[in-house]
TIPAKE-96777 format. One record per atom (N, C-alpha, C): residue in three letters; y, z, x. Coordinates in steps of 0.001 Angstrom, whole numbers, padded with zeros to 6 digits, always signed. Each point is the difference from the previous one (the first is absolute). Layout:
BEGIN
AlaYZX;...
//
This chain:
BEGIN
Unk-011900-019567+079440;Unk+000858-000433-001196;Unk-000502-001486-000251;Unk-000264-000131-001263;Unk-000504-001271-000225;Unk+001099-000908-000643;Unk+000191-001341+000477;Unk+001095-000823-000405;Unk-000701-000990-001125;Unk+000726+000078-001113;Unk-000312-000877-001225;Unk+000365-001515+000532;Unk-000876-000834-000428;Unk+000201-001378+000144;Unk+001351-000556-000714;Unk+000714-000901+000612;Unk+001479-000307-000479;Unk-000337-000561-001423;Unk-001099-000802-000743;Unk+000072-000426-001144;Unk-000261+001229-001042;Unk-000866+000909+000308;Unk-000284+001125-000799;Unk+001216+000685-000095;Unk+000857+000281+001206;Unk+001286+000719-000435;Unk+001050-000677-000841;Unk+000141-001273+000244;Unk+000973-000687-001003;Unk-000480-000062-001416;Unk-001161-000081-000457;Unk-000559+000252-001250;Unk+000255+001355-000618;Unk-000159+001052+000865;Unk+000351+001317-000336;Unk+001401+000178-000253;Unk+001005-000675+000805;Unk+001427+000363-000160;Unk+000329-000777-001366;Unk-000604-001307-000100;Unk+000456-000595-001138;Unk-000553+000798-001353;Unk-001038+000557-000019;Unk-000577+000788-001087;Unk+000865+001273-000194;Unk+000397+000652+000887;Unk+000896+001183-000035;Unk+001296-000510-000508;Unk+000519-000990+000339;Unk+001390-000674-000659;Unk+000034-000053-001404;Unk-001210-000535-000422;Unk-000304-000137-001518;Unk+000015+001158-000721;Unk-000841+000908+000513;Unk-000044+001270-000767;Unk+001407+000596-000097;Unk+000685+000164+000971;Unk+001332+000619+000104;Unk+000925-000675-000887;Unk-000102-001416-000050;Unk+000898-000797-001057;Unk-000369+000341-001450;Unk-001226+000028-000390;Unk-000441+000308-001241;Unk+000457+001298-000344;Unk-000078+001093+000787;Unk+000232+001353-000177;Unk+001594+000126-000419;Unk+000829-000873+000845;Unk+001263-000085-000279;Unk+000483-000434-001426;Unk-000828-000908-000360;Unk+000344-000801-001365;Unk-000460+001265-001187;Unk-001076+000515+000285;Unk-000541+000926-001091;Unk+000699+001315-000278;Unk+000659+000319+001190;Unk+000843+001390+000009;Unk+001077+000176-001136;Unk+000801-001108-000242;Unk+000826-000014-001039;Unk-000392+000171-001548;Unk-001321-000720-000114;Unk-000682-000026-001355;Unk-000592+001257-000358;Unk-000583+000789+001383;Unk-000732+001273-000267;Unk+001353+000963-000496;Unk+001052-000091+000660;Unk+001215+000991-000132;Unk+000403-000169-001507;Unk+000199-001250-000398;Unk+000480-000500-001447;Unk-001024+000785-000891;Unk-001388-000376+000147;Unk-001004+000562-000846;Unk+000157+001395-000277;Unk+000005+000759+001297;Unk+000100+001557-000206;Unk+001365+000555-000671;Unk+001052-000803+000272;Unk+001312+000379-000712;Unk-000189-000169-001631;Unk-000451-001314-000329;Unk-000282-000195-001378;Unk-000830+000998-000772;Unk-000956+000357+000841;Unk-001035+000939-000663;Unk+000709+001518-000152;Unk+000864+000345+000879;Unk+000885+001306-000074;Unk+000898-000252-001095;Unk+000631-001238-000103;Unk+000918-000116-001050;Unk-000601+000170-001377;Unk-001215-000525-000231;Unk-000837-000016-001137;Unk-000297+001522-000579;Unk-000411+000799+001027;Unk-000201+001454-000145;Unk+001304+000688-000278;Unk+001003-000182+000475;Unk+001212+000592-000136;Unk+000760-000259-001410;Unk-000359-001522-000471;Unk+000610-000207-001294;Unk-000931+000688-001105;Unk-001200+000222+000347;Unk-000798+000545-001235;Unk+000305+001358-000144;Unk+000475+000851+000834;Unk+000386+001341-000147;Unk+001460+000185+000022;Unk+000906-001017-000177;Unk+001326+000037+000005;Unk+000442+000948-001223;Unk+001143+000854+000353;Unk+000519+000771-001010;Unk-001012+001221-000157;Unk-000848+000377+000791;Unk-000808+000993-000249;Unk-000930-000078-001246;Unk-000283-001059-000445;Unk-000717-000312-001161;Unk-001511-000221+000298;Unk-000957+000953-000225;Unk-001318-000454+000187;Unk-000539-001151-000813;Unk-000728-000611+000601;Unk-000666-001276-000725;Unk-000924+000459-001013;Unk-000363+001297-000371;Unk-000875+000351-000897;Unk+000767+000534-001149;Unk+001296+000238+000316;Unk+000845+000825-001076;Unk+000275-000968-001189;Unk-000078+000588-001299;Unk+000169-000890-001175;Unk+001262+000386-000689;Unk+000652-000909-000511;Unk+001213+000239-000697;Unk-000261+000580-001377;Unk+001060+000663-000568;Unk-000478+000552-001277;Unk+000173-001061-001132;Unk-000671+000204-001209;Unk+000072-000927-001103;Unk+001481-000094-000572;Unk+000247-000988-000520;Unk+001276+000139-000855;Unk-000538-000561-001530;Unk+000387+001046-000741;Unk-000508-000057-001444;Unk+001314+000029-000963;Unk-000285-000387-001179;Unk+001061+000363-000968;Unk-000655+000521-001417;Unk+000630+000040-001021;Unk-000374+000750-001251;Unk+000020-000928-000969;Unk-001135+000153-000698;Unk-000245-000833-001447;Unk+000205+001020-000939;Unk+001070-000120-000922;Unk+000139+000878-001044;Unk-000809-000283-001177;Unk-000848+001036-000572;Unk-000873-000226-000945;Unk+000449+000635-001387;Unk+000890+000932-000030;Unk+000466+000785-001114;Unk+001111+000861+000474;Unk+000897+000439-001013;Unk+000801+001040+000148;Unk-000027+001119-000914;Unk+000638+001176+000261;Unk-000120+001130-001055;Unk+001506+000647+000290;Unk+000443+000660-001175;Unk+001268+000792+000152;Unk-000033+001160+000740;Unk+001180+000313+000638;Unk+000168+001326+000562;Unk+001175+000633-000056;Unk+000346+001270-000366;Unk+001148+000448-000214;Unk+000995-000144+001022;Unk+001171-000619-000234;Unk+000774-000524+001052;Unk+000642+001170+000793;Unk-000145+001245-000268;Unk+000465+001121+001004;Unk-001058+000457+000833;Unk-001107-000831+000072;Unk-001140+000649+000915;Unk+000008-000441+001430;Unk+000484+001065+000625;Unk+000208-000151+001512;Unk-001263+000169+000582;Unk-000850-001156-000047;Unk-001431-000077+000345;Unk-000159+000353+001630;Unk-000857+001056+000182;Unk-000218+000241+001455;Unk-001435-000098+000263;Unk-000797+000192-001055;Unk-001533-000138+000163;Unk-000611-000348-001199;Unk-000978-000867+000214;Unk-000527-000723-001162;Unk-001645-000268+000202;Unk-000799+000530-001008;Unk-001458-000081+000190;Unk-000420-000147-001382;Unk-001364-000603-000167;Unk-000698-000086-001158;Unk-001106+001110-000038;Unk+000024+000860-001029;Unk-000993+000910-000017;Unk-001381-000404-000717;Unk-000974+000718+000187;Unk-001252-000400-000359;Unk-000277-000540-001404;Unk+000821+000428-000982;Unk+000181-000555-001334;Unk+000812-001311-000087;Unk+000536-000597+001068;Unk+000762-001325-000139;Unk+001508+000520-000308;Unk+000313+001146-000150;Unk+001394+000432-000363;Unk+000896-000030+001590;Unk+001279-000213-000091;Unk+000871-000084+001158;Unk+000484+001522+000156;Unk-000136+000355+001367;Unk+000734+001114+000400;Unk+001161-000204+000926;Unk+001230+000586-000362;Unk+001193-000323+000677;Unk+000590+001129+000505;Unk+000217+000117+001417;Unk+000915+001090+000364;Unk+001425-000594+000327;Unk+000958+000799-000439;Unk+001530-000455+000022;Unk+000806+000839+000953;Unk+001046-000502+000291;Unk+001108+000544+000930;Unk+001048+000552-000647;Unk+001059+000348+000990;Unk+001237+000491-000279;Unk+000060+001416-000524;Unk+000761+000742+000749;Unk+000329+001431-000388;Unk+000272+000396-001362;Unk-000783+000906-000835;Unk+000320+000078-001269;Unk-000875-000945-000809;Unk-000246-000926+000341;Unk-000733-001146-000708;Unk-001340-000371+000235;Unk-000555+000790+001151;Unk-001258-000359+000528;Unk-001326+000456-000937;Unk-000849-000776-000324;Unk-000809+000293-000902;Unk-001457-000478+000488;Unk-001048+000366-000749;Unk-001195-000542+000232;Unk-000564-000368-001464;Unk-000428-001313-000362;Unk-000246-000396-001270;Unk-001104-000822-000221;Unk-000540-000113-001201;Unk-001140-000664-000192;Unk+000199-001030-001196;Unk-000291-001172-000169;Unk+000149-000953-001220;Unk-000911-000994+000047;Unk-000085-000596-001225;Unk-001018-001246-000022;Unk+000952-001197+000018;Unk-000243-001088+000962;Unk+000691-000941+000217;Unk+000273-000753-001375;Unk+001180-000444-000222;Unk+000324-000642-001418;Unk+000694+001067-000814;Unk-000103+001225+000427;Unk+000938+001053-000626;Unk+000914+000603+000725;Unk+001028+000641-000621;Unk+001128+000728+000897;Unk-000043+001478-000368;Unk-000870+000368-000655;Unk-000034+001469-000463;Unk-001043+000670+000875;Unk+000272+001047+000982;Unk-000972+000366+000887;Unk-001043+000862-000764;Unk-001213-000001+000477;Unk-001133+000908-000793;Unk+000142+001235+000705;Unk+000093+000062+001349;Unk+000405+001553+000492;Unk+001135-000256+000910;Unk+000867+001046+000290;Unk+001070+000006+000884;Unk+000442+001384+000292;Unk+000305+000200+001410;Unk+000460+001172+000653;Unk+001318-000283+000731;Unk+000873+000999+000159;Unk+001108-000310+000919;Unk+000259+001085+001073;Unk+000254-000622+001134;Unk+000173+000789+001130;Unk+001419+000976-000082;Unk-000249+000992+000874;Unk+001308+000814-000163;Unk+001047-000931+000669;Unk+001332+000311-000425;Unk+001148-000896+000308;Unk+000277-000019+001353;Unk-000586+000858+000885;Unk+000462-000275+001462;Unk-001086-000875+000717;Unk-001130-000474-000768;Unk-000926-000891+000604;Unk+000333-001397-000456;Unk-000224-000890+001050;Unk+000219-001355-000109;Unk-001418-000663-000061;Unk-000604-000427-000870;Unk-001264-000509-000120;Unk-000339-001433+000618;Unk-001169+000049+000641;Unk-000398-001028+000741;Unk-001294-000625-000322;Unk-000875-000387+000965;Unk-001276-000681-000397;Unk-000935+000964-000516;Unk-000931-000482-000828;Unk-001183+000568-000693;Unk-001259-000455+000436;Unk-001115+000739-000045;Unk-001466-000545-000017;Unk-000812+000787-000673;Unk-001046-000444-000395;Unk-001154+000824-000686;Unk-001121+000253+000878;Unk-000541+001247-000046;Unk-001107+000499+000736;Unk-001119+000815-000917;Unk-001099+000246+000667;Unk-000919+000833-000821;Unk+000559+001449-000123;Unk+000944+000503+000868;Unk+000782+001214-000146;Unk+001125-000136-001068;Unk+000444-001000-000285;Unk+001258-000161-000975;Unk+000796-001106+000413;Unk+001211+000053-000370;Unk+000993-001079+000217;Unk+000990+000593+001021;Unk+000207-000607+001232;Unk+001067+000425+000787;Unk+001146-000764-000182;Unk+001219+000870-000054;Unk+001291-000606+000001;Unk+000855+000472+001175;Unk+000575-001098+000723;Unk+000990+000201+001164;Unk+001355+000437-000477;Unk+000831+000588+000728;Unk+001472+000150+000136;Unk+000593-000697+001077;Unk+001255-000497-000143;Unk+000692-000726+001036;Unk+000315+000813+001094;Unk+000843+000894+000021;Unk+000633+000895+001152;Unk-000339+001461+000042;Unk-000904+000475-000899;Unk-000112+001315-000365;Unk-001302+000408+000934;Unk-000717-000884+000348;Unk-001314+000177+000708;Unk-000950+000838-000774;Unk-000074-000366-001343;Unk-001014+000653-000767;Unk-000788-000985-000960;Unk-001213+000269+000103;Unk-001004-000804-000905;Unk-000496+000765-001178;Unk-000092-000405-001236;Unk-000550+000620-001118;Unk-001360-000553-000254;Unk-000897+001046-000334;Unk-001462-000424-000400;Unk+000078+000218-001612;Unk-000391-000927-000749;Unk+000155+000198-001567;Unk-001535-000188-000726;Unk-000035+000661-000867;Unk-001471-000414-000766;Unk+000265-001361-000407;Unk-001082-000713-000035;Unk-000112-001424-000273;Unk+000322-000375-001568;Unk-000360+001047-000854;Unk+000087-000015-001356;Unk+001232+000372-000444;Unk+000316+001124+000323;Unk+001121+000903-000666;Unk+001114-000241+000878;Unk+000059-000196+001040;Unk+000974-000077+001132;Unk+000681+001515+000273;Unk-000840+001017-000360;Unk+000367+001349+000436;Unk+000059-000006+001594;Unk+000887+000750+000613;Unk+000148+000048+001389;Unk-001151+000946+000408;Unk-000905-000440+000942;Unk-001080+000862+000593;Unk+000408+000732+001265;Unk+000747-000746+000989;Unk+000563+000520+000909;Unk+001138-000791+000684;Unk+000574+000380+001108;Unk+001022-000699+000621;Unk-000269+000183+001506;Unk+000286-001064+000863;Unk-000150+000240+001300;Unk+001172-000599+000808;Unk+000009+000260+001326;Unk+001125-000371+000765;Unk-000380-001097+001046;Unk+000661-001049+000241;Unk-000091-000816+001166;Unk+001255-000300+000744;Unk-000062-000505+001011;Unk+001228-000458+000959;Unk+000444-001229-000430;Unk+001612+000036+000026;Unk+000524-001348-000117;Unk+000076-000374-001478;Unk+000320-001300-000083;Unk+000182-000582-001309;Unk-001342-000484-000791;Unk+000028-000122-001215;Unk-001228-000652-000803;Unk+000527-001183-000770;Unk-000530-000880+000297;Unk+000136-001346-000779;Unk-001058-000461-000850;Unk-001140-000609+000520;Unk-001090-000421-000674;Unk-001277+000615+000232;Unk-000971-000022-000957;Unk-001234+000715+000168;Unk-001058-000922-000748;Unk-001255+000021+000527;Unk-001144-000799-000667;Unk-001437+000803+000627;Unk-000853-000065-001044;Unk-001342+000619+000368;Unk-000933-001160+000673;Unk-000576+000429+001278;Unk-000866-001168+000437;Unk-001386+000578-000144;Unk-000299+000974-000743;Unk-001319+000684+000003;Unk-000176+001136+000871;Unk-000322-000053+001233;Unk-000193+000927+000970;Unk+001217+000671+000502;Unk+001243-000601-000278;Unk+001221+000413+000473;Unk+001092-000610-000985;Unk+001147+000664+000055;Unk+001263-000635-000561;Unk+000866-000562+001081;Unk+000871-000957-000418;Unk+000629-000792+001003;Unk+001530+000179-000614;Unk+000968+000381+000928;Unk+001173+000365-000340;Unk+000847-000685+000736;Unk+001340-000469-000658;Unk+001123-000711+000819;Unk+001158+001113+000002;Unk+000858-000204+001005;Unk+001123+001048+000046;Unk+001281-000837+000528;Unk+000074-001348-000505;Unk+001202-000806+000130;Unk-000010-000567+001584;Unk-001001+000360+000693;Unk-000044-000555+001535;Unk-000796-001122+000029;Unk-000392-000539+001070;Unk-001207-000907+000253;Unk-001359+000684+000273;Unk+000150+001485-000431;Unk-001428+000565+000177;Unk-000709+000299-001224;Unk-001381-000185-000090;Unk-000725+000571-001102;Unk-000800+001486+000465;Unk+000178+001049-000909;Unk-000639+001082+000440;Unk-001136+000002-001034;Unk-001251+000973+000812;Unk-001194+000053-000681;Unk-000259+001428-000391;Unk-000461+000196-001286;Unk+000253+001445-000522;Unk-001383+000422-000610;Unk-000268+001202-000135;Unk-001193+000444-000772;Unk+000305+000006-001352;Unk-001101-000609-000729;Unk+000390-000006-001560;Unk-000027+001247-000640;Unk-000730+000894+000582;Unk+000035+001434-000704;Unk+000969+000929+000306;Unk+000382-000135+001441;Unk+000937+001152+000391;Unk+001225-000556+000643;Unk+000272-001474-000089;Unk+001245-000598+000397;Unk+000315+000224+001426;Unk-000844+000524+000702;Unk-000009+000215+001455;Unk+000108-001368+000805;Unk+000781-000225+001057;Unk-000005-001267+000655;Unk-001296-000024+000950;Unk-000656-001225-000083;Unk-001146-000245+000722;Unk+000221-000992+001283;Unk-000112+000505+001214;Unk+000165-001040+001146;Unk+001195-000491-000003;Unk+000071-001335+001015;Unk+001267-000603+000190;Unk+000452-000808-000968;Unk+001491-000171+000023;Unk+000399-001047-000978;Unk-000278-001454+000493;Unk+000399-000980-001039;Unk-000424-001340+000450;Unk+001345-000794-000118;Unk+000157-000513+001044;Unk+001233-000699-000157;Unk-000192-001607-000655;Unk+000760-000295-001056;Unk-000089-001364-000695;Unk+000761-001243+000897;Unk-000702-001058+000244;Unk+000725-001054+000729;Unk-000355-001277-000606;Unk+001145-000891-000150;Unk-000120-001451-000362;Unk+000225-000969+001062;Unk-001030-000692+000404;Unk+000197-000930+001339;Unk+000419+000976+001139;Unk-000505+001026+000039;Unk+000163+000818+001241;Unk+001269+000901-000072;Unk+000754+000065-001051;Unk+001317+000632-000205;Unk-000077+001082-000915;Unk+000367+001223+000245;Unk+000108+000938-001033;Unk+000578-000068-001338;Unk-000449+000157-001141;Unk+000640+000088-001244;Unk+000343+001158-000530;Unk+001167+000434-000222;Unk+000530+001083-000523;Unk+000189-000020-001401;Unk+000641+001145-000691;Unk+000362-000016-001349;Unk-001192-000278-000998;Unk-001282+000417+000632;Unk-001238-000003-001026;Unk+000195+000904-001083;Unk-000304-000660-001228;Unk+000436+000957-001288;Unk-001260+000346-000816;Unk+000131-000442-001120;Unk-001226+000274-000991;Unk-001021-000649+000500;Unk-001373+000657-000077;Unk-001315-000481+000482;Unk-001064-000085-001165;Unk-000898-000891+000265;Unk-001391-000006-000795;Unk-001052-000333+000875;Unk-001055+000700-000017;Unk-001306-000094+000753;Unk-000847-000850-000800;Unk-000674-001151+000647;Unk-000650-000819-000824;Unk-001132-000583+001056;Unk-001221+000414-000249;Unk-001287-000517+000740;Unk+000335-000063+001510;Unk+000579+001130+000628;Unk-000022+000148+001355;Unk+001312-000440+000481;Unk+000952-000578-000671;Unk+001224-000549+000355;Unk+000987+000890-000669;Unk+001359-000030+000371;Unk+001215+000483-000443;Unk+001014-000855-000363;Unk+000466-000143-001138;Unk+001125-000803-000439;Unk+001094+000918-000120;Unk+001104-000484+000605;Unk+001228+000693+000251;Unk+001249-000657-000427;Unk+000890+000489-000921;Unk+001347-000588-000136;Unk+000908+000290+001297;Unk+000704-000801+000355;Unk+001044+000188+001031;Unk+001383+000225-000650;Unk+000640+001271+000250;Unk+001101+000161-000848;Unk+001050-001103+000400;Unk+000774-000365-001137;Unk+001080-001046+000155;Unk-000447-001418+000185;Unk-001398-000092-000280;Unk-000636-001194+000303;Unk-000661-000648-001147;Unk-000278-001272-000226;Unk-000919-000781-001069;Unk-001314-000071+000441;Unk-000468+000446+001351;Unk-001286-000169+000395;Unk-000766+001331-000102;Unk-001163-000257-000363;Unk-001211+000893+000069;Unk-000767-000209+001161;Unk-000440+000891+000708;Unk-000690-000213+001058;Unk-001650+000574-000118;Unk-000958-000490+000597;Unk-001368+000122-000070;Unk-000279+000540+001446;Unk-000482+001146+000204;Unk-000156+000841+001254;Unk-001289+000355+000346;Unk-000627-000235+001023;Unk-001065+000485+000528;Unk+000386+001652+000364;Unk-000387+001013-000834;Unk+000362+001364+000574;Unk-000569+000618+001161;Unk-001042-000435+000639;Unk-000595+000192+001153;Unk+000804-000339+001210;Unk+000515-001386+000083;Unk+000727-000487+000980;Unk+001412-000161-000155;Unk+000334-000001-001209;Unk+001334-000075-000345;Unk+000637-001499-000169;Unk-000800-000947+000183;Unk+000289-001332+000099;Unk+000134-000606-001320;Unk+001165-000558-000288;Unk+000209-000702-001428;Unk-000976-001134-000133;Unk-000761-000173-000947;Unk-000952-001060-000160;Unk+000565-001070-000953;Unk+000922+000335-000722;Unk+000671-000761-001086;Unk+001203+000239-000365;Unk+000973-000906-000238;Unk+001275+000248-000484;Unk+000124-000728-001361;Unk+000529+000647-001171;Unk-000327-000417-001233;Unk+001433-000175-000516;Unk+000490-001008-000146;Unk+001324-000267-000614;Unk+000160-000004-001574;Unk+000773+000902-000433;Unk+000154+000227-001458;Unk+001225-000768-000544;Unk+000627-000910+000668;Unk+001322-000360-000326;Unk-000025-000872-001379;Unk-001101-000569-000312;Unk-000167-000898-001237;Unk-000200+000938-001231;Unk+000106+001289-000019;Unk-000201+000885-001246;Unk+001109-000296-000877;Unk+001164-000727+000391;Unk+001129-000303-000908;Unk+000534+001349-000658;Unk+000003+001116+000735;Unk+000598+001187-000584;Unk+001345-000087+000153;Unk+000741+000387-001172;Unk+001432-000055+000121;Unk+000805+000870+000894;Unk+000728-000199+000910;Unk+000411+001005+000967;Unk+000849+000882-000554;Unk+000043+001293+000508;Unk+000908+001141-000539;Unk+001245+000071+000798;Unk+000917+000567-000774;Unk+001409+000159+001064;Unk-000273+001522+000657;Unk-000999+000759-000252;Unk-000559+001085+000871;Unk-000577-000311+001122;Unk+000413+000278+001181;Unk-000511-000455+001237;Unk-001290+000639+000061;Unk-000288+001235-000636;Unk-001189+000606+000150;Unk-001212-000604-000811;Unk+000290-000993-000881;Unk-001074-000555-000762;Unk-000831-001088+000658;Unk-000725+000457+000738;Unk-000645-000943+001020;Unk-001662+000122-000266;Unk-000812-000777+000360;Unk-001458-000042-000263;Unk-000512+001192+000701;Unk-000812+000733-000951;Unk-000526+001108+000402;Unk-001073+000439-001052;Unk-001397-000181+000228;Unk-000905+000519-000814;Unk-001256-001251+000181;Unk-001209+000513+000234;Unk-001128-001035+000015;Unk-001085+000847-000572;Unk-000853-000371-000908;Unk-001252+000691-000598;Unk-000997-001037-000248;Unk-000964+000012+000739;Unk-001182-000824-000231;Unk-000808+000416-001284;Unk-000188-001020-000774;Unk-000637+000380-001304;Unk-001698-000159+000273;Unk-000649+001117-000162;Unk-001215+000308+000414;Unk-000975-001213-000485;Unk-001005-000457+000828;Unk-000927-000968-000654;Unk+000500-001290+000099;Unk+001221-000280+000457;Unk+000496-001424-000039;Unk+000531-000144+001477;Unk+000685-001249+000150;Unk+000839-000394+001080;Unk+001405-000008-000421;Unk+000289+000715-000990;Unk+001455-000031-000428;Unk+000604+001315+000195;Unk+001323-000174-000060;Unk+001049+001322+000322;Unk+000894+000046-000905;Unk+000615+001152-000318;Unk+001264+000206-000732;Unk+001047+000272+001227;Unk+001092-000820-000180;Unk+001053+000371+001054;Unk+001263+000080-000694;Unk+001118+000806+000405;Unk+001250+000159-000657;Unk+001104+000504+001138;Unk+001170+000526-000394;Unk+000842+000470+000744;Unk+001011+001328-000269;Unk+000666+000394+000632;Unk+000727+001128-000349;Unk+001076-000725-000953;Unk+000085+000967-001184;Unk+000903-000495-001142;Unk-000322-001249-000869;Unk-001165-000454+000437;Unk-000347-001182-000710;Unk-000455-000020-001367;Unk+000335-000826-000844;Unk-000401+000369-001570;Unk-001334-000906-000221;Unk-000714-000501+000973;Unk-001260-000632-000297;Unk-001018+000289+001225;Unk-001215+000087-000428;Unk-001233-000065+000914;Unk-000387-001515+000107;Unk-000632-000419+000966;Unk-000410-001402+000030;Unk-001676+000264+000424;Unk-000844-000758-000708;Unk-001400-000023+000286;Unk-000258-001247+000850;Unk-000293+000109+001059;Unk-000236-001207+001089;Unk-001263+000043+000646;Unk-000235-001109+000592;Unk-001131-000334+000985;Unk+000818-000482+001273;Unk-000452+000335+001154;Unk+000565-000324+001374;Unk-000873-001151+000490;Unk+000598-001117+000099;Unk-000693-001283+000469;Unk+000729-000755+000885;
//
């Protein structure tokens, strides 16, 4: 056994004591830094919000023009045809119609009436013709685009509310928070339905629809808002507030905003409501 000289042993002991003292001082700082880093990570994911998630845009409407509409028009579906005329599908049993007219006039160019047992809902144009939904009858009518003659009728489950043509598919609302994807020719449902969410929460009462450049614009029943939706994910990408339309409120609680039609070749839309006597030509900004 080798014995270390006394001087060397003393120096070693003093060095060891210094190291232990420094470690004791550094320990709290290391612990605090680790805790702070953990808190930073926690705060960045608080509430389950991903740092990459983006909030929806909030837009309003700029009114460019107005056009008259018969006051008894219970608007359920609204589109612009290739000639610039308006197609309107209306509701109520015994009063449900499909009509075409030129904006600025109140006399229809074409018109057909549904059987009194049907409550008409949303409409959309396709290469096969014009599809028209019904509310609780589970029946959709396919009509000739020019004459409105019935070509055939098909059955679907549940209620029919809104309908629009996305090109390779039709998109349909049924009053829930879900969008259905349908074959434009046969009306058969394609694949799973898409749940619509705003800031992570489902949005129900989706009503009249308009498909525009890969997005779906939707009225929300009993709301002054129009939603712009990504139909693949269901995420609401914009909320459009229409409160500044200055439309005179009706005593009828059913007279709510309902009707969106993009004017082809522009960034403008016609919008209206059930039992409204005016159409508004607007831009969403």
